[in-house]
C-alpha positions as CSV (number, residue, x, y, z in Angstrom):
1,M,18.6,70.4,-58.1
2,P,17.5,72.5,-55.1
3,R,14.5,74.7,-55.7
4,P,15.1,78.4,-55.7
5,A,13.7,80.1,-52.6
6,R,10.4,81.8,-53.2
7,T,11.4,84.5,-50.6
8,E,14.7,85.2,-49.0
9,S,15.3,83.5,-45.7
10,L,16.3,85.6,-42.8
11,A,19.9,84.4,-43.1
12,D,20.1,85.4,-46.8
13,H,18.6,88.8,-46.1
14,S,21.3,89.6,-43.5
15,A,24.2,87.3,-44.6
16,A,27.6,87.8,-43.1
17,A,30.0,89.4,-45.5
18,G,32.5,86.7,-46.5
19,G,30.7,84.2,-44.3
20,V,29.3,80.7,-44.9
21,A,25.6,80.6,-45.9
22,A,24.9,77.3,-44.1
23,V,26.3,78.7,-40.9
24,D,24.2,81.8,-41.2
25,R,21.1,79.7,-41.7
26,A,21.9,77.4,-38.8
27,L,22.3,80.4,-36.5
28,T,19.0,81.8,-37.5
29,L,17.4,78.6,-36.2
30,L,18.9,79.3,-32.8
31,A,17.9,82.9,-33.0
32,A,14.3,81.9,-33.7
33,F,13.8,80.9,-30.0
34,R,12.1,83.7,-28.2
35,E,11.1,84.4,-24.6
36,G,8.7,81.8,-23.4
37,D,9.6,79.2,-26.0
38,A,10.2,75.9,-24.3
39,A,10.3,74.0,-27.6
40,L,9.5,74.6,-31.2
41,G,8.4,72.3,-34.0
42,L,9.9,72.0,-37.5
43,A,7.0,73.9,-39.1
44,E,7.3,76.8,-36.6
45,L,11.1,77.0,-37.0
46,A,10.8,77.0,-40.8
47,Q,8.2,79.7,-40.7
48,R,10.2,82.0,-38.3
49,T,13.4,81.6,-40.4
50,R,11.8,81.4,-43.8
51,L,13.8,78.3,-44.6
52,Y,12.4,75.3,-46.5
53,K,11.6,72.5,-44.0
54,S,14.0,70.2,-45.8
55,T,16.8,72.7,-45.3
56,A,15.9,73.4,-41.7
57,L,15.8,69.7,-40.9
58,R,19.4,69.1,-42.1
59,L,20.6,72.1,-40.2
60,L,18.7,71.0,-37.1
61,A,20.5,67.6,-37.2
62,S,23.9,69.4,-37.1
63,L,22.8,71.7,-34.3
64,E,21.5,68.7,-32.3
65,H,24.7,66.8,-32.9
66,A,26.6,69.8,-31.5
67,G,24.4,69.9,-28.4
68,L,23.1,73.3,-29.2
69,L,19.6,71.9,-29.7
70,H,17.8,68.9,-28.2
71,R,15.1,67.0,-30.0
72,Q,12.3,66.0,-27.7
73,P,10.3,62.7,-27.9
74,D,7.4,64.7,-29.4
75,G,9.7,65.8,-32.3
76,R,10.0,69.4,-31.2
77,Y,13.3,71.1,-30.5
78,A,14.5,72.8,-27.4
79,L,17.8,74.7,-26.7
80,G,20.5,72.3,-25.6
81,A,22.9,72.2,-22.7
82,E,25.7,73.5,-24.8
83,I,24.1,76.9,-24.8
84,A,24.4,77.1,-21.0
85,R,28.0,75.9,-21.2
86,L,29.0,78.6,-23.7
87,H,27.3,81.2,-21.6
88,A,29.3,80.1,-18.6
89,V,32.5,80.3,-20.7
90,Y,31.6,83.7,-22.0
91,A,31.0,85.1,-18.6
92,A,34.1,83.6,-17.1
93,A,36.3,84.7,-20.0
94,F,35.7,88.4,-19.2
95,S,35.7,88.0,-15.4
96,L,32.7,90.3,-15.4
97,D,31.4,88.6,-12.3
98,R,34.2,90.1,-10.2
99,V,33.4,93.5,-11.6
100,V,29.7,93.5,-11.8
101,L,28.4,91.4,-8.9
102,P,29.9,93.5,-6.1
103,V,28.2,96.6,-7.6
104,L,24.9,94.8,-7.8
105,Q,25.2,93.3,-4.3
106,A,25.8,96.8,-2.9
107,L,22.8,98.1,-4.8
108,V,20.6,95.4,-3.3
109,R,21.9,96.1,0.2
110,E,21.1,99.8,-0.2
111,T,17.6,99.4,-1.7
112,G,16.4,96.0,-0.7
113,E,15.3,95.3,-4.2
114,S,16.6,93.0,-7.0
115,A,19.4,94.2,-9.2
116,A,20.5,92.9,-12.7
117,Y,23.0,93.6,-15.4
118,H,21.5,93.3,-19.0
119,V,23.3,93.3,-22.3
120,R,22.2,93.3,-25.9
121,Q,23.1,90.4,-28.1
122,G,22.5,89.9,-31.8
123,Q,21.7,92.3,-34.7
124,G,18.6,93.7,-36.2
125,A,15.3,91.8,-35.8
126,N,17.2,88.9,-34.1
127,A,18.6,91.1,-31.3
128,I,17.7,90.1,-27.8
129,R,18.4,91.2,-24.2
130,V,20.2,88.8,-21.9
131,C,20.4,89.0,-18.1
132,L,24.1,88.3,-17.5
133,F,24.0,88.9,-13.7
134,R,21.3,89.0,-11.1
135,V,21.2,89.5,-7.4
136,D,17.8,88.8,-5.8
137,S,16.0,91.0,-3.3
138,P,15.8,89.5,0.2
139,H,12.0,90.1,0.1
140,P,9.9,87.0,-0.5
141,V,7.7,88.9,-3.0
142,R,9.8,89.8,-6.0
143,D,10.1,89.1,-9.7
144,H,11.9,85.8,-10.6
145,I,14.4,86.5,-13.4
146,K,17.6,84.5,-13.4
147,A,21.1,85.0,-14.9
148,G,21.0,83.7,-18.4
149,D,17.3,84.5,-19.0
150,V,16.5,86.0,-22.4
151,L,14.2,89.1,-22.3
152,P,12.7,91.3,-25.0
153,L,14.4,94.5,-26.1
154,S,11.1,96.2,-26.8
155,R,9.7,95.9,-23.2
156,G,11.0,96.4,-19.7
157,T,13.2,99.3,-18.5
158,G,16.4,97.4,-19.3
159,G,15.4,96.7,-22.8
160,R,14.2,100.3,-23.4
161,V,17.5,101.7,-22.2
162,L,19.5,99.4,-24.4
163,S,17.3,100.3,-27.4
164,A,17.4,104.0,-26.7
165,W,21.1,104.2,-27.7
166,D,20.8,101.6,-30.5
167,A,20.3,102.9,-34.1
168,A,18.9,99.6,-35.3
169,S,16.2,99.4,-32.6
170,Q,15.2,103.0,-33.4
171,A,15.0,102.4,-37.1
172,G,12.2,99.9,-36.7
173,A,10.5,101.6,-33.8
174,S,7.1,103.3,-33.9
175,A,6.8,107.1,-33.6
176,R,5.7,106.7,-30.0
177,D,8.7,104.5,-29.1
178,K,11.1,106.9,-30.9
179,A,9.8,109.7,-28.8
180,L,10.2,107.5,-25.7
181,Y,13.8,106.7,-26.6
182,A,14.6,110.3,-27.1
183,A,13.2,111.1,-23.6
184,I,15.3,108.2,-22.2
185,R,18.5,109.6,-23.7
186,K,17.7,113.0,-22.4
187,A,17.0,111.8,-18.9
188,G,19.9,109.3,-19.0
189,A,17.6,106.7,-17.4
190,Y,14.2,105.1,-17.5
191,C,11.8,104.4,-14.7
192,A,8.5,102.7,-15.3
193,A,5.8,100.5,-13.8
194,G,4.2,97.7,-15.8
195,D,6.3,98.2,-19.0
196,R,7.0,94.4,-19.3
197,L,4.8,92.9,-16.5
198,A,1.8,94.6,-15.0
199,D,2.9,94.0,-11.4
200,V,6.6,94.8,-11.8
201,A,8.3,98.2,-11.8
202,G,11.9,98.9,-12.9
203,I,14.6,101.6,-12.9
204,S,17.4,101.2,-15.5
205,V,20.5,103.3,-16.2
206,P,23.0,102.7,-19.1
207,V,26.6,101.6,-18.6
208,F,29.0,103.1,-21.1
209,D,32.4,101.9,-22.3
210,T,35.5,104.1,-22.5
211,H,34.4,105.3,-26.0
212,G,31.0,106.4,-24.8
213,A,29.0,103.5,-26.3
214,V,26.3,101.8,-24.2
215,V,27.4,98.3,-23.4
216,A,24.8,97.3,-20.7
217,A,22.0,98.4,-18.4
218,V,21.9,98.2,-14.7
219,T,18.3,97.5,-13.6
220,L,16.6,97.6,-10.3
221,T,13.2,95.7,-10.2
222,M,10.5,95.5,-7.6
223,P,6.8,94.9,-7.2
224,V,4.7,97.9,-8.2
225,H,3.6,98.4,-4.6
226,R,7.2,98.9,-3.4
227,Y,8.2,101.2,-6.3
228,D,10.2,104.2,-5.1
229,A,11.5,106.7,-7.7
230,G,14.1,107.8,-5.1
231,Y,16.0,104.6,-5.9
232,L,17.1,106.2,-9.2
233,S,20.1,107.9,-7.6
234,A,21.3,104.6,-6.2
235,V,21.0,102.9,-9.6
236,T,22.8,105.8,-11.3
237,R,25.7,105.5,-8.9
238,A,25.8,101.7,-9.6
239,A,25.9,102.2,-13.3
240,Q,28.6,105.0,-13.0
241,A,30.7,102.6,-10.9
242,L,30.8,100.3,-14.0
243,H,31.5,102.9,-16.7
244,G,34.6,102.0,-18.6
245,R,35.1,98.7,-16.7
246,T,32.9,96.4,-18.9
247,G,32.3,95.9,-22.6
């Protein structure tokens, strides 16, 4: 007979109403991967998800069989190629590239800096920020984010903007961050240098859907030495060009 869990796993703590517990638990294993994680061992995955190792091992076998994870020769697990395929299907299904990329390309032509389109994915503590689209600056010195990269919600101007309009992010935020989010909502944008990386500056503006909910952030990034607050107007126009057109 299975042992009762000493503490609730992350999946049990936020189980989907009417869902399947095993699926919820498997998905928490995928969500356990964070920015900078090339591969994770069984012990680390079990710790992050609060699953027993025996339970995690069975779920990992299924995820590996589906191509969502890949088990390396050293026994650690890395995200599988199926993740990239699903992302490609997701992007193509909504034809967002035909809507978003021309706006980002125009923004790069106007400013000479790198432009990106970030969205929030996931709920609660498992929420992340994904760079769905990116157009690089023609300058040889720039930050090197790629479409598909996962970035933190709690750092970087894009993450801050997405969090500023998200109740779940604010609920767990410090008093300092709550004050920052209030200021971002009031300004309708966030400009900062060194918020995520010391040598990178960013300017981000939210994109709203037809109901007034924030669905994305348009972000312009550049090395700190090229930062120009005057670019805010160009980023604002780019975000406004996408209002009501994505979601």
